[in-house]
DOSE-290688 format. One record per residue (C-alpha): residue number from 1; residue in three letters; chain; x, y, z. Coordinates in steps of 0.001 Angstrom, whole numbers. Layout:
N
NODE resi resn chain       x       y       z
NODE  NUM  ALA     A       X       Y       Z
...
This chain:
534
NODE resi resn chain       x       y       z
NODE    1  MET     A   12435   12400  -25382
NODE    2  SER     A   10560   15550  -23866
NODE    3  PHE     A    9170   15044  -20280
NODE    4  ALA     A    5901   16374  -19167
NODE    5  ILE     A    6823   16360  -15418
NODE    6  VAL     A   10271   16819  -14248
NODE    7  CYS     A   11238   16725  -10580
NODE    8  SER     A   14886   17870   -9942
NODE    9  ASP     A   16886   17097   -6433
NODE   10  LEU     A   13437   17069   -4740
NODE   11  SER     A   13211   16740   -1201
NODE   12  PHE     A   10278   16735    1276
NODE   13  SER     A   10148   16143    5039
NODE   14  TRP     A    7102   16428    7464
NODE   15  PRO     A    6975   18935   10258
NODE   16  ASP     A    8191   16346   12815
NODE   17  GLY     A   11500   15995   10666
NODE   18  THR     A   10436   12563    9216
NODE   19  VAL     A   12241   12535    5587
NODE   20  VAL     A    9997   11222    2724
NODE   21  LEU     A   11913   12224    -398
NODE   22  ASP     A   15668   13304    -286
NODE   23  GLY     A   17026   14723   -3549
NODE   24  LEU     A   15041   12786   -5910
NODE   25  ASP     A   15147   13171   -9634
NODE   26  ALA     A   12501   11780  -11625
NODE   27  ALA     A   10853   12453  -15098
NODE   28  PHE     A    7515   11274  -16589
NODE   29  GLY     A    6988   11454  -20209
NODE   30  THR     A    3878   11533  -22394
NODE   31  GLY     A    1340    8478  -22103
NODE   32  ARG     A     219    6565  -19244
NODE   33  THR     A    2715    5872  -16455
NODE   34  GLY     A    2082    3467  -13400
NODE   35  LEU     A    3916    4563  -10364
NODE   36  VAL     A    4721    1640   -7875
NODE   37  GLY     A    6588     774   -4705
NODE   38  VAL     A    6370    -532   -1390
NODE   39  ASN     A    4266    1260    1202
NODE   40  GLY     A    5963    4343    2545
NODE   41  ALA     A    8217    4931    -341
NODE   42  GLY     A    6711    8268    -913
NODE   43  LYS     A    4408    7860   -3887
NODE   44  SER     A    1378    9452   -2640
NODE   45  THR     A    3701   12402   -1429
NODE   46  LEU     A    5418   12685   -4775
NODE   47  LEU     A    2035   12922   -6442
NODE   48  LYS     A     994   15669   -3904
NODE   49  LEU     A    4246   17577   -4861
NODE   50  ILE     A    3563   17267   -8469
NODE   51  ALA     A      -5   18434   -7931
NODE   52  GLY     A    1144   21605   -6015
NODE   53  GLU     A    -716   20204   -2884
NODE   54  LEU     A    2515   20073   -1040
NODE   55  THR     A    5584   22337   -1048
NODE   56  PRO     A    9139   20533   -1292
NODE   57  SER     A   11558   21298    1241
NODE   58  ALA     A   14159   21478   -1570
NODE   59  GLY     A   14377   21251   -5315
NODE   60  THR     A   11925   21913   -8217
NODE   61  VAL     A    8902   20448   -9871
NODE   62  SER     A    7899   21358  -13532
NODE   63  VAL     A    4787   20544  -14966
NODE   64  ALA     A    3868   21179  -18702
NODE   65  GLY     A     251   22432  -18465
NODE   66  GLU     A   -2674   22213  -16179
NODE   67  THR     A   -2854   19449  -13710
NODE   68  GLY     A   -5901   17338  -12295
NODE   69  TYR     A   -5418   15408   -9227
NODE   70  LEU     A   -7558   12620   -7895
NODE   71  PRO     A   -6426   11877   -4215
NODE   72  GLN     A   -6884    8629   -2259
NODE   73  ASP     A   -9332   10251      41
NODE   74  LEU     A  -11352   13133   -1278
NODE   75  PRO     A  -11816   15930    1204
NODE   76  LEU     A  -15554   16128    1485
NODE   77  GLY     A  -17716   18561    3401
NODE   78  THR     A  -21109   17279    4982
NODE   79  ALA     A  -23234   19498    2676
NODE   80  THR     A  -21040   18857    -585
NODE   81  THR     A  -23283   17970   -3483
NODE   82  VAL     A  -22282   15808   -6647
NODE   83  ALA     A  -22515   19111   -8566
NODE   84  ASP     A  -20027   20760   -5937
NODE   85  LEU     A  -17546   17685   -6233
NODE   86  LEU     A  -17667   17934  -10051
NODE   87  GLY     A  -17060   21687   -9824
NODE   88  ILE     A  -20087   22580  -12057
NODE   89  THR     A  -22040   24458   -9454
NODE   90  PRO     A  -21439   27989  -10290
NODE   91  ALA     A  -22056   27451  -14083
NODE   92  ARG     A  -24916   25304  -13295
NODE   93  THR     A  -26681   27804  -10915
NODE   94  ALA     A  -25942   30749  -13321
NODE   95  LEU     A  -27377   28793  -16144
NODE   96  HIS     A  -30670   28091  -14208
NODE   97  ALA     A  -30768   31740  -13259
NODE   98  ILE     A  -30738   32780  -16801
NODE   99  GLU     A  -33385   30221  -17602
NODE  100  ALA     A  -35383   31821  -15034
NODE  101  GLY     A  -35111   35204  -16459
NODE  102  GLU     A  -31891   36788  -14481
NODE  103  ALA     A  -30074   37664  -17613
NODE  104  THR     A  -27433   39210  -15558
NODE  105  GLU     A  -23838   39953  -16722
NODE  106  ALA     A  -22645   38149  -13519
NODE  107  ASN     A  -24511   35087  -14661
NODE  108  PHE     A  -23278   35029  -18364
NODE  109  ALA     A  -19709   35358  -16963
NODE  110  ALA     A  -20302   32532  -14743
NODE  111  VAL     A  -21563   30166  -17637
NODE  112  GLY     A  -19179   31369  -20155
NODE  113  ASP     A  -18900   29005  -23167
NODE  114  ASP     A  -20131   26038  -20835
NODE  115  TRP     A  -23851   26110  -22071
NODE  116  ASP     A  -24094   22370  -22068
NODE  117  VAL     A  -22611   21847  -18845
NODE  118  GLU     A  -25430   19582  -17424
NODE  119  GLU     A  -25579   17649  -20846
NODE  120  ARG     A  -21862   17067  -20680
NODE  121  THR     A  -21678   16107  -17144
NODE  122  ARG     A  -24467   13634  -17570
NODE  123  ALA     A  -22868   12057  -20493
NODE  124  GLN     A  -19613   11617  -18594
NODE  125  LEU     A  -21424   10294  -15372
NODE  126  ASP     A  -23199    7641  -17824
NODE  127  ARG     A  -19956    6581  -19092
NODE  128  LEU     A  -18556    5687  -15715
NODE  129  GLY     A  -21948    4071  -14639
NODE  130  LEU     A  -23306    6801  -12467
NODE  131  ALA     A  -26430    7244  -14579
NODE  132  HIS     A  -28424    6950  -11260
NODE  133  VAL     A  -26570    9596   -9401
NODE  134  GLU     A  -28438   13015   -9265
NODE  135  LEU     A  -26474   16274   -9481
NODE  136  ASP     A  -28215   17680   -6257
NODE  137  ARG     A  -27550   14376   -4308
NODE  138  THR     A  -25239   15058   -1206
NODE  139  VAL     A  -21920   13116   -1458
NODE  140  GLY     A  -22228   11891    2016
NODE  141  THR     A  -25130    9347     669
NODE  142  LEU     A  -22669    7954   -1977
NODE  143  SER     A  -20898    4757   -1399
NODE  144  GLY     A  -17047    5069   -1375
NODE  145  GLY     A  -17033    3600   -4857
NODE  146  GLU     A  -19386    6174   -6091
NODE  147  THR     A  -17674    9115   -4730
NODE  148  VAL     A  -14311    7845   -6282
NODE  149  MET     A  -16014    7679   -9766
NODE  150  VAL     A  -17524   11202   -9170
NODE  151  GLY     A  -14284   12424   -8401
NODE  152  LEU     A  -12817   10887  -11293
NODE  153  ALA     A  -15627   12439  -13619
NODE  154  ALA     A  -14779   15813  -12110
NODE  155  ARG     A  -11120   15376  -13346
NODE  156  LEU     A  -12150   14140  -16659
NODE  157  LEU     A  -14601   17043  -17406
NODE  158  ALA     A  -11859   19754  -16549
NODE  159  ARG     A   -9716   18278  -19426
NODE  160  PRO     A   -6411   18757  -17563
NODE  161  ASP     A   -3240   18310  -19563
NODE  162  VAL     A   -1627   16059  -16903
NODE  163  LEU     A   -3658   13506  -14893
NODE  164  LEU     A   -2699   12332  -11506
NODE  165  LEU     A   -4595    9581   -9852
NODE  166  ASP     A   -3939    7906   -6500
NODE  167  GLU     A   -5161    4459   -5868
NODE  168  PRO     A   -8366    5129   -8157
NODE  169  THR     A   -9783    1471   -7870
NODE  170  ASN     A   -9995    1582   -4120
NODE  171  ASN     A  -13596     829   -3364
NODE  172  LEU     A  -14687      62   -6753
NODE  173  ASP     A  -16686   -2903   -7738
NODE  174  LEU     A  -15570   -5152  -10661
NODE  175  ALA     A  -17966   -3207  -13207
NODE  176  ALA     A  -16792      14  -12051
NODE  177  ARG     A  -13007    -762  -12278
NODE  178  HIS     A  -13493   -1896  -15883
NODE  179  ARG     A  -15021    1457  -16656
NODE  180  LEU     A  -11946    3155  -14903
NODE  181  TYR     A   -9779     963  -17266
NODE  182  ASP     A  -11688    2105  -20216
NODE  183  ALA     A  -11367    5718  -19335
NODE  184  ILE     A   -7670    5402  -18517
NODE  185  ASP     A   -7430    3688  -22266
NODE  186  ALA     A   -8962    6743  -23693
NODE  187  TRP     A   -6922    9181  -21934
NODE  188  SER     A   -4874   10923  -24494
NODE  189  GLY     A   -2952   13199  -22236
NODE  190  VAL     A    -278   12647  -19748
NODE  191  LEU     A   -1282   10215  -16914
NODE  192  VAL     A     570    9145  -13707
NODE  193  VAL     A   -1413    6542  -11462
NODE  194  VAL     A    -289    5090   -8238
NODE  195  SER     A   -1864    1945   -7898
NODE  196  HIS     A   -1529   -1841   -6459
NODE  197  ASP     A   -4259   -2890   -8932
NODE  198  ARG     A   -2265   -5311  -11124
NODE  199  GLU     A   -5314   -5323  -13839
NODE  200  LEU     A   -5019   -1446  -13916
NODE  201  LEU     A   -1118   -1691  -14312
NODE  202  GLU     A   -1627   -3806  -17436
NODE  203  HIS     A   -3207    -522  -19033
NODE  204  VAL     A      69    1537  -18728
NODE  205  ASP     A    2773    2350  -21216
NODE  206  ALA     A    5470    2354  -18513
NODE  207  VAL     A    6079    1565  -14845
NODE  208  ALA     A    8008    3862  -12715
NODE  209  ASP     A    9393    2273   -9679
NODE  210  LEU     A    9987    4500   -6432
NODE  211  ARG     A   12351    2400   -4482
NODE  212  GLY     A   15457    3444   -2206
NODE  213  GLY     A   15169    7109   -2701
NODE  214  GLY     A   15332    6957   -6610
NODE  215  VAL     A   12949    6312   -9645
NODE  216  ARG     A   13468    3419  -11930
NODE  217  THR     A   11479    3693  -15385
NODE  218  PHE     A   10745     797  -17462
NODE  219  GLY     A    8827     800  -20689
NODE  220  GLY     A    5837   -1518  -20509
NODE  221  THR     A    3336   -3146  -18355
NODE  222  LEU     A    3640   -4326  -14728
NODE  223  SER     A    3778   -8126  -15776
NODE  224  GLN     A    6594   -7220  -18167
NODE  225  TYR     A    8656   -5239  -15538
NODE  226  GLU     A    8233   -8171  -13346
NODE  227  GLU     A    9524  -10470  -15652
NODE  228  LEU     A   12523   -8251  -16048
NODE  229  LEU     A   12970   -8166  -12158
NODE  230  ALA     A   12592  -11765  -11990
NODE  231  VAL     A   15495  -12206  -14315
NODE  232  GLU     A   17526   -9598  -12445
NODE  233  LYS     A   16722  -11381   -9073
NODE  234  GLU     A   17946  -14677  -10410
NODE  235  ALA     A   21171  -13328  -11599
NODE  236  ALA     A   21493  -11421   -8142
NODE  237  GLU     A   20907  -14707   -6396
NODE  238  ARG     A   23534  -16441   -8528
NODE  239  THR     A   25907  -13724   -7588
NODE  240  VAL     A   25448  -14165   -3933
NODE  241  ARG     A   25999  -18211   -3977
NODE  242  ALA     A   29248  -17391   -5854
NODE  243  ALA     A   30016  -14597   -3325
NODE  244  GLU     A   29234  -16931    -509
NODE  245  THR     A   31447  -19599   -2032
NODE  246  ASP     A   34212  -17259   -2351
NODE  247  VAL     A   33915  -16175    1273
NODE  248  ARG     A   34054  -19776    2369
NODE  249  ARG     A   37241  -20286     191
NODE  250  GLN     A   38781  -17224    1477
NODE  251  LYS     A   38174  -18385    5331
NODE  252  ARG     A   39763  -21833    4530
NODE  253  GLU     A   42911  -20435    2856
NODE  254  LEU     A   43251  -17836    5890
NODE  255  GLU     A   42931  -20888    8325
NODE  256  GLU     A   45491  -22769    6389
NODE  257  ALA     A   47628  -19805    6091
NODE  258  GLN     A   47588  -19456    9898
NODE  259  VAL     A   48529  -23121   10316
NODE  260  LYS     A   51608  -22727    8237
NODE  261  LEU     A   52706  -19517    9770
NODE  262  ALA     A   52255  -21237   13238
NODE  263  ARG     A   54179  -24301   12224
NODE  264  ARG     A   56871  -22004   10751
NODE  265  GLU     A   57007  -20192   14117
NODE  266  ARG     A   57495  -23262   16051
NODE  267  TYR     A   60233  -24361   13670
NODE  268  GLY     A   61937  -20917   14301
NODE  269  ASN     A   61767  -21197   17946
NODE  270  LYS     A   63118  -24782   17970
NODE  271  ILE     A   66134  -23663   15913
NODE  272  GLN     A   66719  -20733   18303
NODE  273  ALA     A   66475  -22912   21186
NODE  274  SER     A   69461  -25090   19777
NODE  275  ARG     A   71473  -21792   19312
NODE  276  SER     A   72942  -23599   16131
NODE  277  GLN     A   73522  -20231   14636
NODE  278  PRO     A   75043  -16922   15534
NODE  279  LYS     A   72605  -14647   17625
NODE  280  ILE     A   72965  -11784   14901
NODE  281  VAL     A   71835  -14368   12311
NODE  282  MET     A   69110  -15777   14420
NODE  283  GLY     A   67824  -12275   15060
NODE  284  ALA     A   67688  -11437   11162
NODE  285  TRP     A   66061  -14656   10578
NODE  286  LYS     A   63407  -13868   13225
NODE  287  ARG     A   62682  -10342   11937
NODE  288  ALA     A   62409  -11425    8354
NODE  289  ALA     A   60014  -14340    9271
NODE  290  GLU     A   57961  -12002   11343
NODE  291  VAL     A   57498   -9588    8423
NODE  292  SER     A   56840  -12257    5885
NODE  293  ALA     A   54286  -13855    8262
NODE  294  GLY     A   52696  -10426    8718
NODE  295  LYS     A   52564   -9809    4950
NODE  296  HIS     A   51136  -13503    4420
NODE  297  ARG     A   48387  -12799    7342
NODE  298  ASN     A   47501   -9395    5915
NODE  299  LEU     A   46988  -10610    2448
NODE  300  HIS     A   44534  -13398    3450
NODE  301  GLU     A   42565  -11459    5653
NODE  302  ASP     A   42392   -8614    2944
NODE  303  ARG     A   41155  -11086     482
NODE  304  LEU     A   38371  -12298    3220
NODE  305  ALA     A   37394   -8729    3717
NODE  306  ASP     A   37022   -8269    -201
NODE  307  ALA     A   35108  -11384    -461
NODE  308  ARG     A   32626  -10305    2262
NODE  309  ASP     A   32217   -6926     672
NODE  310  ARG     A   31155   -8594   -2350
NODE  311  LEU     A   28819  -10828    -634
NODE  312  SER     A   27316   -7758     944
NODE  313  GLU     A   26853   -5832   -2307
NODE  314  ALA     A   25425   -9127   -3928
NODE  315  GLU     A   23059   -9415    -904
NODE  316  ASP     A   21899   -5844   -1547
NODE  317  ALA     A   21167   -6401   -5094
NODE  318  VAL     A   18473   -9092   -4181
NODE  319  ARG     A   15134   -7260   -3896
NODE  320  GLU     A   13135   -8259    -970
NODE  321  ASP     A   10222   -6168      39
NODE  322  GLU     A    9311   -6177    3713
NODE  323  GLU     A    5992   -7844    4306
NODE  324  ILE     A    3606   -7580    7384
NODE  325  ARG     A    3663  -10686    9487
NODE  326  VAL     A     324  -10896   11369
NODE  327  ALA     A     -10  -12871   14304
NODE  328  LEU     A   -3376  -13497   15747
NODE  329  PRO     A   -3197  -15233   19196
NODE  330  ARG     A   -6461  -16321   21231
NODE  331  THR     A   -8833  -15946   18372
NODE  332  ARG     A  -10043  -19285   18312
NODE  333  VAL     A  -13877  -19814   18087
NODE  334  PRO     A  -15411  -23470   18616
NODE  335  ALA     A  -16991  -24688   15491
NODE  336  GLY     A  -20429  -24981   16920
NODE  337  ARG     A  -20790  -21458   18556
NODE  338  THR     A  -23080  -18928   17020
NODE  339  VAL     A  -20806  -15793   16516
NODE  340  LEU     A  -23365  -13506   14930
NODE  341  THR     A  -26977  -13189   14150
NODE  342  LEU     A  -28299  -10386   12243
NODE  343  GLY     A  -31938  -10085   11498
NODE  344  GLY     A  -34063   -7467    9780
NODE  345  LEU     A  -32681   -7887    6271
NODE  346  ASP     A  -35327   -6574    4402
NODE  347  ALA     A  -35140   -6133     607
NODE  348  PRO     A  -37273   -3787   -1744
NODE  349  GLU     A  -37879   -6689   -4338
NODE  350  PRO     A  -37079   -9977   -2425
NODE  351  GLU     A  -36565  -13249   -4130
NODE  352  PRO     A  -37231  -16766   -3084
NODE  353  GLU     A  -33369  -17130   -2108
NODE  354  THR     A  -33183  -13768    -361
NODE  355  LEU     A  -31885  -14148    3216
NODE  356  THR     A  -34073  -12461    5995
NODE  357  GLU     A  -31313  -13331    8746
NODE  358  LEU     A  -27693  -13716    8573
NODE  359  ILE     A  -26311  -16434   11189
NODE  360  VAL     A  -22392  -16886   11428
NODE  361  ARG     A  -21357  -19983   13496
NODE  362  GLY     A  -17754  -20711   14462
NODE  363  PRO     A  -14653  -19714   12540
NODE  364  GLU     A  -16684  -19112    9225
NODE  365  ARG     A  -15119  -17058    6519
NODE  366  ILE     A  -17744  -15103    4656
NODE  367  ALA     A  -17192  -12838    1600
NODE  368  LEU     A  -19619   -9981    1011
NODE  369  THR     A  -19426   -8740   -2567
NODE  370  GLY     A  -21823   -6534   -4628
NODE  371  ASP     A  -21897   -3248   -6569
NODE  372  ASN     A  -21119     -51   -5102
NODE  373  GLY     A  -24002    1270   -3134
NODE  374  ALA     A  -25566   -2035   -2625
NODE  375  GLY     A  -25291   -1548    1336
NODE  376  LYS     A  -22275   -3647    2019
NODE  377  THR     A  -20754   -1217    4537
NODE  378  THR     A  -24134    -380    5923
NODE  379  LEU     A  -24411   -4173    7101
NODE  380  LEU     A  -21171   -4311    8523
NODE  381  ARG     A  -22005   -1093   10533
NODE  382  ARG     A  -25124   -2409   11773
NODE  383  VAL     A  -23407   -5301   13232
NODE  384  LEU     A  -20763   -3012   14896
NODE  385  ASP     A  -23546    -572   16078
NODE  386  GLY     A  -25850   -3428   17628
NODE  387  GLY     A  -29328   -3090   18209
NODE  388  ASP     A  -32466   -5173   18646
NODE  389  ASP     A  -31697   -7340   15678
NODE  390  VAL     A  -28239   -7952   16178
NODE  391  ARG     A  -26742  -10482   18872
NODE  392  ILE     A  -23098  -11021   19099
NODE  393  GLY     A  -21935  -14265   20854
NODE  394  VAL     A  -18081  -13417   21210
NODE  395  PRO     A  -16417  -10995   23461
NODE  396  GLY     A  -13963   -9508   20845
NODE  397  VAL     A  -15495   -7670   17769
NODE  398  ARG     A  -13211   -5428   15580
NODE  399  TYR     A  -13996   -3424   12421
NODE  400  LEU     A  -11711   -2294    9864
NODE  401  PRO     A  -13390     876    7925
NODE  402  GLN     A  -12661    1880    4344
NODE  403  ARG     A  -11423    5316    5194
NODE  404  LEU     A   -9083    3978    8070
NODE  405  ASP     A  -10246    7119   10331
NODE  406  VAL     A  -10019    5181   13795
NODE  407  LEU     A   -6670    6548   14696
NODE  408  ASP     A   -5749    9659   16798
NODE  409  ASP     A   -3600   11480   14411
NODE  410  ALA     A   -1828   13420   16977
NODE  411  ALA     A    -846   10498   18786
NODE  412  SER     A    1952    7811   17900
NODE  413  VAL     A    1429    4501   16430
NODE  414  VAL     A    2282    2867   19741
NODE  415  ASP     A     126    5214   21737
NODE  416  ASN     A   -2741    4360   19374
NODE  417  VAL     A   -2305     846   20328
NODE  418  ARG     A   -1896    1495   23935
NODE  419  ALA     A   -5439    3072   23898
NODE  420  VAL     A   -7002    -246   23018
NODE  421  ALA     A   -4874   -2617   24947
NODE  422  PRO     A   -4186    -365   28124
NODE  423  ASP     A   -3381   -3580   30377
NODE  424  VAL     A    -822   -5006   28028
NODE  425  PRO     A    2709   -4397   28798
NODE  426  LEU     A    4620   -1753   26554
NODE  427  THR     A    7124   -4356   25642
NODE  428  GLU     A    4504   -6898   24213
NODE  429  ILE     A    2913   -4137   22167
NODE  430  ARG     A    6390   -2894   20766
NODE  431  ALA     A    6873   -6738   19863
NODE  432  GLY     A    3683   -6851   18157
NODE  433  LEU     A    4229   -3608   16201
NODE  434  ALA     A    7471   -5059   14932
NODE  435  ARG     A    5575   -7669   13100
NODE  436  PHE     A    3647   -4772   11303
NODE  437  LEU     A    6908   -3206   10430
NODE  438  PHE     A    6717    -488   13151
NODE  439  ARG     A   10253   -1066   14505
NODE  440  GLY     A   12015    1451   16963
NODE  441  ARG     A   11462    5003   15927
NODE  442  ARG     A    8879    3951   13407
NODE  443  ALA     A    6316    3308   16191
NODE  444  GLU     A    6911    6736   17401
NODE  445  GLN     A    5839    8210   14367
NODE  446  PRO     A    2666   10436   14574
NODE  447  ALA     A    -453    8765   12844
NODE  448  GLY     A   -1161   11810   10847
NODE  449  THR     A    2239   11483    9013
NODE  450  LEU     A    1399    8108    7846
NODE  451  SER     A    1197    7027    4143
NODE  452  GLY     A   -1938    5092    2971
NODE  453  GLY     A    -337    1722    3372
NODE  454  GLU     A    1433    2650    6565
NODE  455  ARG     A   -1898    3797    8113
NODE  456  PHE     A   -3588     600    6907
NODE  457  ARG     A    -759   -1347    8973
NODE  458  ALA     A   -1374    1018   11932
NODE  459  VAL     A   -5335     411   12085
NODE  460  LEU     A   -4982   -3170   11535
NODE  461  ALA     A   -2403   -3311   14280
NODE  462  SER     A   -4603   -1361   16770
NODE  463  LEU     A   -7403   -3881   15824
NODE  464  LEU     A   -5516   -7204   16116
NODE  465  LEU     A   -3271   -6217   19129
NODE  466  ALA     A   -6472   -4955   21023
NODE  467  ASP     A   -7343   -6450   24375
NODE  468  PRO     A   -9404   -8672   24260
NODE  469  PRO     A   -8388   -9939   20742
NODE  470  PRO     A  -10999  -10238   18190
NODE  471  GLN     A  -12921  -13533   17502
NODE  472  LEU     A  -15133  -11808   14921
NODE  473  LEU     A  -13373   -9513   12436
NODE  474  LEU     A  -15145   -7084   10086
NODE  475  LEU     A  -13011   -6047    7178
NODE  476  ASP     A  -14028   -3282    4879
NODE  477  GLU     A  -11971   -3273    1636
NODE  478  PRO     A   -8803   -4400    3345
NODE  479  THR     A   -6348   -4447     400
NODE  480  ASN     A   -7261    -818    -674
NODE  481  ASN     A   -3920     752     153
NODE  482  LEU     A   -1595   -2282     558
NODE  483  ASP     A    1375   -2793   -1886
NODE  484  LEU     A    1318   -5982   -4006
NODE  485  ALA     A    3704   -8096   -1617
NODE  486  SER     A    1848   -6948    1507
NODE  487  ALA     A   -1696   -7831     -18
NODE  488  ALA     A    -485  -11173    -665
NODE  489  ARG     A    1126  -11603    2641
NODE  490  LEU     A   -1968  -10247    4512
NODE  491  GLY     A   -4033  -13017    2499
NODE  492  ALA     A   -1483  -15620    3611
NODE  493  ALA     A   -1345  -14278    7251
NODE  494  LEU     A   -5337  -14370    7760
NODE  495  THR     A   -5433  -18167    6741
NODE  496  GLY     A   -3895  -18686   10179
NODE  497  TYR     A   -6787  -16607   11845
NODE  498  GLU     A   -9088  -18711   13917
NODE  499  GLY     A  -11914  -16347   14541
NODE  500  ALA     A  -14995  -15456   12337
NODE  501  LEU     A  -14324  -13529    9445
NODE  502  LEU     A  -16715  -11073    7296
NODE  503  VAL     A  -15079   -9513    4541
NODE  504  VAL     A  -16423   -6811    2171
NODE  505  SER     A  -14236   -6762    -966
NODE  506  HIS     A  -14055   -6531   -4783
NODE  507  ASP     A  -10604   -7966   -4886
NODE  508  VAL     A  -11639  -11425   -5717
NODE  509  PRO     A   -8114  -13040   -5897
NODE  510  PHE     A   -7487  -11779   -2356
NODE  511  LEU     A  -10593  -13411   -1129
NODE  512  ARG     A   -9911  -16680   -2738
NODE  513  THR     A   -6547  -16885    -762
NODE  514  LEU     A   -8336  -16570    2484
NODE  515  GLY     A  -10164  -20013    2128
NODE  516  ILE     A  -13777  -18359    1955
NODE  517  THR     A  -16195  -20837    3269
NODE  518  ARG     A  -19545  -18743    2383
NODE  519  TRP     A  -19897  -16216    -596
NODE  520  LEU     A  -22869  -13733     -99
NODE  521  ARG     A  -23971  -11255   -2697
NODE  522  MET     A  -25666   -7803   -1694
NODE  523  ASP     A  -28065   -6231   -4441
NODE  524  ARG     A  -29690   -2884   -3993
NODE  525  ALA     A  -33170   -4607   -5177
NODE  526  THR     A  -32936   -8283   -4151
NODE  527  GLY     A  -30856   -7895    -835
NODE  528  LEU     A  -28844  -10486     272
NODE  529  THR     A  -28314  -13836   -1457
NODE  530  GLU     A  -25909  -16841   -1442
NODE  531  GLY     A  -23570  -17034   -4495
NODE  532  GLU     A  -20066  -16378   -5850
NODE  533  PRO     A  -19326  -13155   -7654
NODE  534  LEU     A  -20028  -12926  -11433
């Protein structure tokens, strides 16, 4: 089989010495490959190395053809336009100049063969549900999901030989996700996609699992791969049980052997005390008995050590991904208390059921859904920023933004938390961070070197370990950067939260795990209405 991407003895470390990849060998063939693994395993770093965004510390990366790379967070300038992001501004500007009569050699060179650049671009945007997005619009006015889809359109227009996508479904509404799935199905080149989106991973031809410093590739979809893992885990657990039984048996046999040796030693001492045999004979018997006893003891101790080694190996073979464990003390809100009142909810085309005011009482759990660009994030920011039409009735309000840009990248994880909880003892902060998997030296890691999933955990820790603790929690797409196990665990953990939750998400399965008490839908035209997602 020929491989389009080959990584040989690949290593990468951050400037502070943190090792991400060490001597990795990996190869990706033609077709669509889903790259999975726990947060912090190095998936995003590996994509950046393949794309040439990072330089390896050692080893090589070989890619057959041109590469197109869509990162998790697109680097955007405040004046960047949609045309800039699509990479068509030079050709488009030159085309308009020629149409205006400036038929210069430079303009013709800028256009090249791309005379239909605007038509091709509009067709691609239409296929991705972006027909309403104008090319001269600034990217800063787009929603997170719209920005992702424009970025995807740019890569598709470039027609690279190898397409690398890093969490492309982050911030996408349900309709946009299905358009993305269609684009992936239609892709005829090489595709490597990092994702925790279960449905997306059913559209791949192979799954590559980055774990323990190596890559394991399986031909098939995520569900098929998980079936294989379940079988392997069941076999590994049987091996653990057998090894545990063997350890118990070896311990029992060692104890029995020690009892027999002690009994034999007492018998020898009794004979020696009676002096019924010559001294030279007694000495020979004693030395032989000691040698025999030593061999017997060593035999059983070696058998016990071997059994313990087999148990350790069996336990290592059982795959257990670490999961975040969130504790939310002192967040309880009485049922009758008004937590939030938000007025001024005007809509361009209101309907009879359109809400003009949002009132949150007690520990309500509210899901806010709707298409990209409908104003969901804007509503959360209005609550956070305050104003004449916002009244908050609890002391602790915390906000988790989509872009996770609330950390000081130069500071360590522990120092970021200390900044929002200056009066909390350091030992208590470290104990709290351990529940977010930041133990020991991991808590000292600079925030700027964290992976997407690690950064999510650090941001969440800075919110939930803050003083005072949150009694109103605003979450904007909280599962965007979580691995599959951690997303499930986060949902389970938040079921124990006793404050009010207002959650923006397109991940309906996740929302259902939270025990949502009210479903709200935001629409560009009709505004805010009650109702579950379609």
